[in-house]
C-alpha positions as a Markdown table, in Angstrom:
| # | Residue | x | y | z |
|---|---|---|---|---|
| 1 | Met | -7.4 | -84.4 | -57.6 |
| 2 | His | -5.4 | -82.3 | -55.2 |
| 3 | Thr | -7.1 | -79.6 | -53.2 |
| 4 | Glu | -5.5 | -77.1 | -51.0 |
| 5 | Thr | -6.9 | -75.8 | -47.7 |
| 6 | Ser | -6.8 | -72.1 | -47.0 |
| 7 | Ser | -3.8 | -72.5 | -44.7 |
| 8 | Asn | -1.9 | -74.5 | -47.4 |
| 9 | Ile | -2.6 | -71.7 | -49.9 |
| 10 | Asp | -1.4 | -69.1 | -47.4 |
| 11 | Glu | 1.7 | -71.2 | -46.8 |
| 12 | Ser | 2.5 | -71.7 | -50.5 |
| 13 | Val | 2.1 | -68.0 | -51.2 |
| 14 | Ala | 4.4 | -67.1 | -48.3 |
| 15 | Thr | 7.1 | -69.5 | -49.5 |
| 16 | Ser | 6.6 | -69.1 | -53.3 |
| 17 | Ser | 8.9 | -66.1 | -53.6 |
| 18 | Cys | 11.3 | -66.6 | -50.7 |
| 19 | His | 13.2 | -63.4 | -51.1 |
| 20 | His | 14.2 | -61.2 | -48.2 |
| 21 | Ser | 14.3 | -57.5 | -48.8 |
| 22 | Asp | 15.4 | -54.4 | -46.9 |
| 23 | Ser | 14.0 | -52.1 | -49.6 |
| 24 | Tyr | 11.1 | -51.1 | -47.4 |
| 25 | Ala | 13.1 | -51.0 | -44.1 |
| 26 | Ala | 12.7 | -47.3 | -43.8 |
| 27 | Asp | 8.9 | -47.7 | -44.2 |
| 28 | Lys | 8.5 | -50.9 | -42.2 |
| 29 | Ala | 7.1 | -49.2 | -39.1 |
| 30 | Lys | 4.7 | -47.2 | -41.2 |
| 31 | Leu | 3.6 | -50.3 | -43.2 |
| 32 | Leu | 3.0 | -52.4 | -40.0 |
| 33 | Ser | 1.1 | -49.5 | -38.5 |
| 34 | Arg | -1.1 | -49.2 | -41.6 |
| 35 | Leu | -1.6 | -53.0 | -41.7 |
| 36 | Ala | -2.6 | -53.0 | -38.1 |
| 37 | Arg | -5.2 | -50.3 | -38.8 |
| 38 | Val | -6.6 | -52.3 | -41.7 |
| 39 | Glu | -6.8 | -55.3 | -39.5 |
| 40 | Gly | -8.8 | -53.3 | -37.0 |
| 41 | Gln | -11.1 | -52.1 | -39.8 |
| 42 | Ile | -11.7 | -55.7 | -41.0 |
| 43 | Arg | -12.6 | -56.7 | -37.4 |
| 44 | Gly | -15.0 | -53.7 | -37.3 |
| 45 | Ile | -16.6 | -54.8 | -40.6 |
| 46 | Ala | -17.1 | -58.3 | -39.2 |
| 47 | Arg | -18.8 | -56.8 | -36.1 |
| 48 | Met | -21.0 | -54.7 | -38.3 |
| 49 | Val | -22.2 | -57.8 | -40.2 |
| 50 | Glu | -22.7 | -59.6 | -36.9 |
| 51 | Asp | -24.8 | -56.6 | -35.7 |
| 52 | Asp | -26.9 | -56.6 | -38.9 |
| 53 | Arg | -25.8 | -53.1 | -39.7 |
| 54 | Tyr | -27.0 | -51.3 | -42.8 |
| 55 | Cys | -25.5 | -52.6 | -46.1 |
| 56 | Val | -24.3 | -49.2 | -47.4 |
| 57 | Asp | -22.5 | -48.5 | -44.1 |
| 58 | Ile | -20.6 | -51.9 | -44.5 |
| 59 | Leu | -19.8 | -51.1 | -48.1 |
| 60 | Thr | -18.4 | -47.7 | -47.1 |
| 61 | Gln | -16.1 | -49.4 | -44.6 |
| 62 | Ile | -15.0 | -52.0 | -47.2 |
| 63 | Ser | -14.2 | -49.1 | -49.6 |
| 64 | Ala | -12.1 | -47.6 | -46.9 |
| 65 | Val | -10.2 | -50.9 | -46.4 |
| 66 | Asn | -9.6 | -51.2 | -50.2 |
| 67 | Ser | -8.3 | -47.6 | -50.3 |
| 68 | Ser | -6.0 | -48.3 | -47.4 |
| 69 | Met | -4.6 | -51.4 | -49.0 |
| 70 | Gln | -4.0 | -49.6 | -52.3 |
| 71 | Lys | -1.9 | -47.0 | -50.4 |
| 72 | Ile | 0.0 | -49.7 | -48.7 |
| 73 | Gly | 0.6 | -51.5 | -52.0 |
| 74 | Leu | 1.7 | -48.3 | -53.7 |
| 75 | Leu | 4.2 | -47.6 | -50.9 |
| 76 | Leu | 5.6 | -51.1 | -51.2 |
| 77 | Leu | 5.8 | -50.8 | -55.0 |
| 78 | Glu | 7.7 | -47.5 | -54.6 |
| 79 | Asp | 10.1 | -49.0 | -52.1 |
| 80 | His | 10.6 | -52.0 | -54.4 |
| 81 | Ile | 11.5 | -49.8 | -57.3 |
| 82 | Arg | 13.9 | -47.7 | -55.3 |
| 83 | Gly | 15.5 | -50.5 | -53.4 |
| 84 | Cys | 15.4 | -53.5 | -55.8 |
| 85 | Val | 15.2 | -52.2 | -59.4 |
| 86 | Val | 17.1 | -48.9 | -59.4 |
| 87 | Gly | 20.8 | -49.7 | -59.6 |
| 88 | Ala | 20.4 | -53.2 | -61.1 |
| 89 | Glu | 22.5 | -53.8 | -64.2 |
| 90 | Gly | 22.8 | -56.2 | -67.1 |
| 91 | Asp | 20.8 | -59.5 | -66.9 |
| 92 | Asp | 19.9 | -58.7 | -63.3 |
| 93 | Leu | 18.2 | -55.5 | -64.5 |
| 94 | Asp | 16.2 | -57.4 | -67.1 |
| 95 | Ala | 15.1 | -59.9 | -64.5 |
| 96 | Lys | 14.2 | -57.1 | -62.1 |
| 97 | Leu | 12.2 | -55.3 | -64.7 |
| 98 | Asp | 10.3 | -58.5 | -65.6 |
| 99 | Glu | 9.6 | -59.0 | -62.0 |
| 100 | Leu | 8.4 | -55.4 | -61.6 |
| 101 | Asn | 6.2 | -55.6 | -64.6 |
| 102 | Ala | 4.6 | -58.8 | -63.2 |
| 103 | Ala | 4.1 | -57.2 | -59.8 |
| 104 | Ile | 2.5 | -54.1 | -61.4 |
| 105 | Ala | 0.2 | -56.3 | -63.4 |
| 106 | Arg | -0.9 | -58.3 | -60.3 |
| 107 | Phe | -1.3 | -55.1 | -58.3 |
| 108 | Thr | -3.3 | -53.2 | -60.9 |
| 109 | Lys | -5.5 | -56.3 | -61.5 |
| 110 | Ser | -6.3 | -56.4 | -57.8 |
| 111 | Ile | -7.4 | -52.8 | -57.7 |
| 112 | Gly | -9.6 | -53.0 | -60.8 |
């Protein structure tokens, strides 16, 4: 039986769809800034747990992280549509639409 470690899973996800994109180039700085903010929020939540903070306060911060990630995902999705889907033609359009539908399905599944 083959088991993957966390780092192997991260590596396989990173290389599973090895496409480069400039569709979010205009928003790259904004995306990185928002991701850095979320990273800080996550560290703050870890400190809250370490400090035995009240459960509801921690849940509130988790909700804020989830909301931030949803906004980041929606911005990426919008950039993908504008930069990768709009303008595609023929068989490429069909493939891009299939890819878009799969991405929307994964994203909406993750946000409940």
